[in-house]
N, C-alpha and C positions, 0 to 999 in steps of 0.2 A: 503493499499500499504506500501512499505518498505522504510524507511529512511535510509540515512546514513549521519552520523553526526561526525565530528572529523577531526584528522589528520594521515597522514601516511608517511612513509620513502620512499625516492627513492631506494627501494631494488631492486635485481633481480627479484623476483617474481612479480612486479609491473612493473618494466619498460619493462620486456619481452613484454608488451602489446603496449608499445611505438616504441621499436627498433627491435624486432625479433618474433612477434606474430607466425609465422607459422616455424620460421626457416629460413626465407629467407630475412631476414632483413627488415621485413615488419611492418606497425603498425594494431593493431585492428580495423576493418572496423566499428564496434559498438561504437568506442568512438568519443565523439561529435569533429570536427575537430579544434574548435578553443580552447575547453579545453586541448585538445592533444598539440597544439601549446603551451599554457602557460605552460605545463607540461614539455615540449620537452625544455623549455627555464630554467625550475629550476631544472629538473633531465637530466644534462648534460651528467653524467657519469652514467651508467645503474647499477653500483655496489656502487653508494653513500648511505650508511645506515645512514648518518648524515644528509643530508637536508631533510626537511619534508615540506608538502603542505596541503592544506585542498581538504578533499574528496570531500566535496561538496561547491563549491566556492559562497561565496556570504552570507553562513549560519553563 
């Protein structure tokens, strides 16, 4: 299986999955809703290239 380890930035290529997945202001339905809630708290501004987060929480 695949593994995701590391950190990422709250940049537009990622935050579109949180805030504008289909261009209608919606979230990617494949994201875990609890993890998405945490990410939205960290990535409040979709164009923030400085904030980082764990790609695999708890690892």
